[in-house]
Backbone as CSV, one residue per row, in Angstrom:
resi,resn,N_x,N_y,N_z,CA_x,CA_y,CA_z,C_x,C_y,C_z
1,MET,-2.941,9.612,-11.001,-4.357,9.703,-11.323,-4.573,9.313,-12.777
2,ALA,-5.566,8.490,-13.011,-5.894,8.049,-14.364,-6.582,9.186,-15.115
3,ASN,-6.408,9.196,-16.410,-7.010,10.232,-17.236,-8.250,9.680,-17.942
4,LEU,-9.170,9.148,-17.157,-10.389,8.554,-17.701,-11.616,9.197,-17.073
5,GLN,-12.676,9.238,-17.833,-13.975,9.641,-17.319,-14.856,8.404,-17.287
6,VAL,-15.847,8.417,-16.423,-16.794,7.306,-16.332,-18.198,7.879,-16.389
7,GLU,-19.046,7.225,-17.184,-20.453,7.605,-17.218,-21.316,6.352,-17.275
8,PHE,-22.566,6.500,-16.887,-23.540,5.417,-16.974,-24.406,5.665,-18.205
9,ALA,-24.632,4.624,-18.995,-25.581,4.717,-20.098,-26.972,4.961,-19.515
10,THR,-27.863,5.490,-20.312,-29.185,5.904,-19.838,-29.951,4.783,-19.142
11,GLN,-30.063,3.620,-19.769,-30.824,2.521,-19.175,-30.182,2.045,-17.872
12,PHE,-28.852,1.936,-17.877,-28.180,1.472,-16.668,-28.346,2.471,-15.527
13,LYS,-28.346,3.740,-15.850,-28.529,4.774,-14.825,-29.853,4.558,-14.088
14,HIS,-30.903,4.214,-14.826,-32.209,3.948,-14.210,-32.171,2.671,-13.374
15,GLU,-31.544,1.631,-13.896,-31.493,0.352,-13.188,-30.615,0.415,-11.939
16,PHE,-29.557,1.211,-12.010,-28.636,1.351,-10.876,-29.384,1.794,-9.617
17,LYS,-30.327,2.698,-9.773,-31.085,3.238,-8.636,-31.798,2.145,-7.845
18,ASN,-32.176,1.067,-8.526,-32.967,0.009,-7.888,-32.143,-1.185,-7.420
19,LEU,-30.846,-1.123,-7.588,-29.989,-2.228,-7.149,-29.860,-2.240,-5.628
20,PRO,-29.569,-3.402,-5.048,-29.289,-3.447,-3.608,-28.082,-2.564,-3.269
21,THR,-28.076,-2.028,-2.078,-26.994,-1.137,-1.651,-25.626,-1.787,-1.807
22,ALA,-25.499,-3.055,-1.459,-24.199,-3.741,-1.567,-23.714,-3.775,-3.014
23,ASP,-24.625,-3.964,-3.959,-24.248,-3.982,-5.378,-23.844,-2.586,-5.840
24,LYS,-24.607,-1.581,-5.428,-24.258,-0.201,-5.781,-22.884,0.160,-5.228
25,ASP,-22.589,-0.298,-4.014,-21.281,-0.018,-3.410,-20.151,-0.626,-4.241
26,LYS,-20.330,-1.841,-4.720,-19.278,-2.489,-5.520,-19.081,-1.786,-6.855
27,ILE,-20.160,-1.351,-7.464,-20.059,-0.625,-8.731,-19.408,0.737,-8.500
28,THR,-19.786,1.409,-7.425,-19.178,2.698,-7.089,-17.687,2.537,-6.824
29,HIS,-17.312,1.466,-6.149,-15.894,1.195,-5.901,-15.149,1.008,-7.225
30,PHE,-15.743,0.295,-8.178,-15.140,0.119,-9.505,-14.946,1.481,-10.180
31,VAL,-15.969,2.320,-10.144,-15.883,3.651,-10.757,-14.752,4.453,-10.119
32,GLU,-14.689,4.463,-8.802,-13.636,5.208,-8.103,-12.255,4.669,-8.454
33,HIS,-12.138,3.355,-8.567,-10.856,2.745,-8.929,-10.442,3.185,-10.334
34,ILE,-11.364,3.157,-11.276,-11.060,3.557,-12.655,-10.628,5.019,-12.695
35,LEU,-11.323,5.871,-11.975,-10.981,7.296,-11.967,-9.608,7.550,-11.354
36,THR,-9.232,6.763,-10.368,-7.965,6.958,-9.662,-6.808,6.207,-10.303
37,ASN,-7.034,4.937,-10.649,-5.941,4.060,-11.096,-6.073,3.543,-12.521
38,GLY,-7.148,3.878,-13.186,-7.398,3.261,-14.487,-7.688,1.779,-14.286
39,PHE,-7.210,0.963,-15.193,-7.484,-0.474,-15.137,-6.414,-1.257,-14.382
40,ILE,-5.442,-0.565,-13.826,-4.349,-1.221,-13.109,-4.793,-1.568,-11.691
41,GLY,-4.580,-2.816,-11.296,-4.823,-3.235,-9.927,-6.252,-3.618,-9.586
42,LEU,-7.069,-3.891,-10.586,-8.433,-4.345,-10.309,-8.410,-5.743,-9.704
43,GLU,-9.297,-6.003,-8.771,-9.341,-7.313,-8.121,-9.925,-8.387,-9.032
44,GLY,-10.949,-8.048,-9.772,-11.640,-9.028,-10.606,-11.054,-9.152,-12.000
45,LYS,-11.503,-10.184,-12.677,-11.091,-10.440,-14.059,-11.751,-9.401,-14.961
46,ASN,-10.956,-8.802,-15.824,-11.410,-7.755,-16.729,-10.991,-8.148,-18.134
47,LYS,-11.942,-8.246,-19.055,-11.541,-8.696,-20.390,-12.457,-8.159,-21.474
48,SER,-11.918,-8.145,-22.671,-12.696,-7.757,-23.833,-13.807,-8.775,-24.050
49,SER,-14.960,-8.295,-24.433,-16.096,-9.188,-24.673,-16.052,-9.833,-26.051
50,ASN,-14.997,-9.561,-26.823,-14.881,-10.215,-28.127,-14.203,-11.581,-28.025
51,ASP,-13.909,-12.013,-26.819,-13.330,-13.338,-26.584,-14.482,-14.334,-26.418
52,VAL,-15.091,-14.675,-27.539,-16.294,-15.509,-27.563,-15.903,-16.977,-27.713
53,ASN,-16.652,-17.840,-27.055,-16.427,-19.283,-27.174,-16.578,-19.700,-28.633
54,PHE,-15.590,-20.400,-29.153,-15.572,-20.811,-30.561,-16.786,-21.663,-30.922
55,ASN,-17.333,-22.377,-29.969,-18.481,-23.248,-30.228,-19.821,-22.514,-30.188
56,ASP,-19.800,-21.230,-29.895,-21.031,-20.445,-29.857,-21.629,-20.361,-31.269
57,ALA,-22.921,-20.603,-31.378,-23.594,-20.582,-32.683,-23.505,-19.215,-33.358
58,ASN,-23.371,-18.161,-32.570,-23.283,-16.798,-33.114,-21.882,-16.215,-32.955
59,TYR,-20.889,-17.071,-33.025,-19.490,-16.717,-32.781,-19.074,-15.445,-33.535
60,VAL,-19.201,-15.440,-34.838,-18.712,-14.318,-35.653,-19.499,-13.047,-35.362
61,SER,-20.821,-13.137,-35.316,-21.622,-11.929,-35.102,-21.382,-11.330,-33.713
62,LYS,-21.163,-12.166,-32.710,-20.874,-11.657,-31.362,-19.524,-10.945,-31.320
63,ILE,-18.534,-11.504,-31.985,-17.217,-10.854,-32.035,-17.331,-9.500,-32.729
64,GLU,-18.009,-9.472,-33.864,-18.164,-8.219,-34.607,-18.905,-7.171,-33.773
65,TYR,-19.950,-7.586,-33.091,-20.741,-6.683,-32.253,-19.890,-6.130,-31.106
66,ALA,-19.169,-7.003,-30.425,-18.326,-6.575,-29.301,-17.236,-5.614,-29.765
67,ARG,-16.659,-5.886,-30.918,-15.614,-4.991,-31.445,-16.197,-3.652,-31.876
68,LYS,-17.316,-3.707,-32.583,-17.943,-2.478,-33.082,-18.261,-1.515,-31.941
69,TYR,-18.775,-2.056,-30.842,-19.194,-1.212,-29.720,-18.176,-1.161,-28.584
70,ARG,-17.005,-1.741,-28.833,-15.893,-1.701,-27.877,-16.317,-2.192,-26.493
71,LEU,-16.949,-3.347,-26.481,-17.497,-3.905,-25.245,-16.470,-4.716,-24.467
72,TRP,-16.469,-4.503,-23.172,-15.650,-5.234,-22.214,-16.556,-5.644,-21.071
73,HIS,-16.069,-6.539,-20.241,-16.817,-6.885,-19.031,-15.842,-7.145,-17.891
74,TYR,-16.325,-6.809,-16.696,-15.513,-6.908,-15.490,-16.264,-7.722,-14.447
75,HIS,-15.602,-8.719,-13.895,-16.178,-9.501,-12.799,-16.146,-8.620,-11.552
76,ILE,-17.324,-8.149,-11.168,-17.481,-7.077,-10.189,-17.497,-7.545,-8.735
77,GLY,-17.579,-8.845,-8.507,-17.605,-9.339,-7.129,-19.005,-9.500,-6.569
78,ILE,-19.988,-9.471,-7.420,-21.381,-9.691,-7.026,-21.739,-11.115,-7.427
79,ILE,-22.152,-11.878,-6.634,-22.469,-11.786,-5.224,-21.163,-11.765,-4.415
80,GLN,-20.192,-12.549,-4.818,-18.879,-12.535,-4.162,-17.838,-13.031,-5.154
81,TYR,-16.578,-12.735,-4.847,-15.473,-13.217,-5.677,-15.133,-14.662,-5.350
82,ASP,-14.630,-15.362,-6.338,-14.048,-16.690,-6.134,-12.631,-16.454,-5.625
83,LEU,-12.447,-16.590,-4.326,-11.165,-16.271,-3.696,-10.113,-17.350,-3.899
84,THR,-10.456,-18.435,-4.583,-9.438,-19.440,-4.912,-8.591,-18.977,-6.092
85,LYS,-9.037,-17.935,-6.770,-8.287,-17.395,-7.909,-7.446,-16.215,-7.438
86,PRO,-6.338,-15.961,-8.122,-5.458,-14.871,-7.683,-6.082,-13.490,-7.895
87,TYR,-5.636,-12.571,-7.073,-6.058,-11.178,-7.189,-5.818,-10.712,-8.627
88,GLY,-6.799,-10.060,-9.207,-6.698,-9.599,-10.584,-7.315,-10.568,-11.582
89,ARG,-7.571,-11.801,-11.152,-8.161,-12.822,-12.037,-9.408,-13.442,-11.405
90,ARG,-9.900,-12.813,-10.355,-11.048,-13.372,-9.636,-12.334,-13.201,-10.444
91,THR,-13.148,-14.230,-10.405,-14.417,-14.209,-11.115,-15.571,-14.132,-10.115
92,SER,-16.724,-13.762,-10.636,-17.932,-13.696,-9.826,-19.119,-14.021,-10.719
93,GLU,-20.242,-14.275,-10.090,-21.436,-14.636,-10.857,-21.876,-13.507,-11.786
94,TYR,-21.729,-12.271,-11.338,-22.172,-11.130,-12.140,-20.989,-10.380,-12.736
95,VAL,-21.236,-9.872,-13.959,-20.233,-9.045,-14.625,-20.841,-7.686,-14.953
96,LEU,-19.991,-6.679,-14.915,-20.370,-5.322,-15.278,-19.909,-5.103,-16.711
97,HIS,-20.851,-4.812,-17.599,-20.528,-4.581,-19.009,-20.257,-3.091,-19.207
98,TYR,-19.240,-2.802,-19.990,-18.940,-1.399,-20.267,-18.313,-1.250,-21.640
99,GLN,-18.367,-0.018,-22.143,-17.697,0.325,-23.388,-16.392,1.014,-23.015
100,ARG,-15.323,0.520,-23.595,-14.003,1.096,-23.338,-13.685,2.012,-24.514
101,LEU,-13.984,3.282,-24.331,-13.831,4.286,-25.370,-12.566,5.105,-25.106
102,VAL,-12.276,6.035,-25.981,-11.099,6.884,-25.809,-11.316,7.782,-24.586
103,ASN,-10.505,7.585,-23.560,-10.572,8.360,-22.313,-11.930,8.302,-21.611
104,MET,-12.733,7.295,-21.927,-14.076,7.200,-21.358,-14.456,5.745,-21.145
105,VAL,-15.057,5.491,-20.001,-15.656,4.193,-19.704,-17.147,4.442,-19.528
106,ARG,-17.953,3.819,-20.392,-19.407,3.954,-20.280,-19.971,2.633,-19.780
107,ILE,-20.482,2.637,-18.557,-21.059,1.434,-17.964,-22.464,1.258,-18.531
108,VAL,-22.720,0.044,-19.070,-23.970,-0.156,-19.799,-24.897,-1.224,-19.230
109,ASP,-24.385,-2.192,-18.473,-25.258,-3.272,-18.011,-24.573,-4.085,-16.920
110,LEU,-25.377,-4.840,-16.206,-24.924,-5.786,-15.189,-25.714,-7.058,-15.431
111,SER,-25.010,-8.192,-15.570,-25.741,-9.438,-15.826,-25.021,-10.634,-15.228
112,ALA,-25.808,-11.690,-15.003,-25.247,-12.945,-14.509,-24.435,-13.606,-15.615
113,HIS,-23.433,-14.366,-15.184,-22.528,-15.039,-16.125,-22.004,-16.284,-15.436
114,PRO,-22.292,-17.485,-15.881,-22.929,-17.831,-17.153,-24.452,-17.765,-17.053
115,PRO,-25.153,-17.746,-18.176,-24.562,-17.698,-19.512,-24.089,-16.289,-19.824
116,PHE,-23.068,-16.189,-20.647,-22.553,-14.880,-21.029,-23.425,-14.320,-22.147
117,ARG,-23.867,-13.090,-21.958,-24.637,-12.420,-23.003,-24.131,-10.992,-23.141
118,LEU,-24.166,-10.509,-24.347,-23.756,-9.136,-24.607,-24.948,-8.205,-24.400
119,PRO,-24.697,-6.984,-23.946,-25.799,-6.036,-23.796,-26.395,-5.685,-25.164
120,THR,-27.698,-5.466,-25.197,-28.355,-5.098,-26.450,-28.072,-3.633,-26.775
121,LYS,-28.381,-3.243,-28.000,-28.139,-1.863,-28.435,-28.886,-0.853,-27.572
122,ASP,-30.060,-1.233,-27.063,-30.812,-0.310,-26.203,-30.021,0.078,-24.959
123,TYR,-29.159,-0.798,-24.508,-28.352,-0.519,-23.317,-27.126,0.339,-23.627
124,LEU,-26.834,0.538,-24.890,-25.626,1.275,-25.263,-25.879,2.771,-25.426
125,LYS,-27.101,3.192,-25.266,-27.454,4.611,-25.467,-27.131,5.431,-24.237
């Protein structure tokens, strides 16, 4: 059993209620996986959000922001996974943004990717 807690940030908690059932199921599955296994064995690609494209006009500020708030994102399988990629590296149109804190995962946003965007500070509360 993993020694992690999971919580939803305030704004995401409100938005979660209005998501389609299939999307809520995938997010719930992610939460259950984190609580049971931690980050080991996830189907989708999971990475730090400080891995910003070097050609991005806001390259430095995005890296600093992602590091400051410990932002990560996980390809959640919404709408579906790209099954041509190996298990653990599968991508999807939507990513789940979260803060990877000490013994805590705070889910903060869900967004389409591309384009990749970081959650705003309002979503981190």
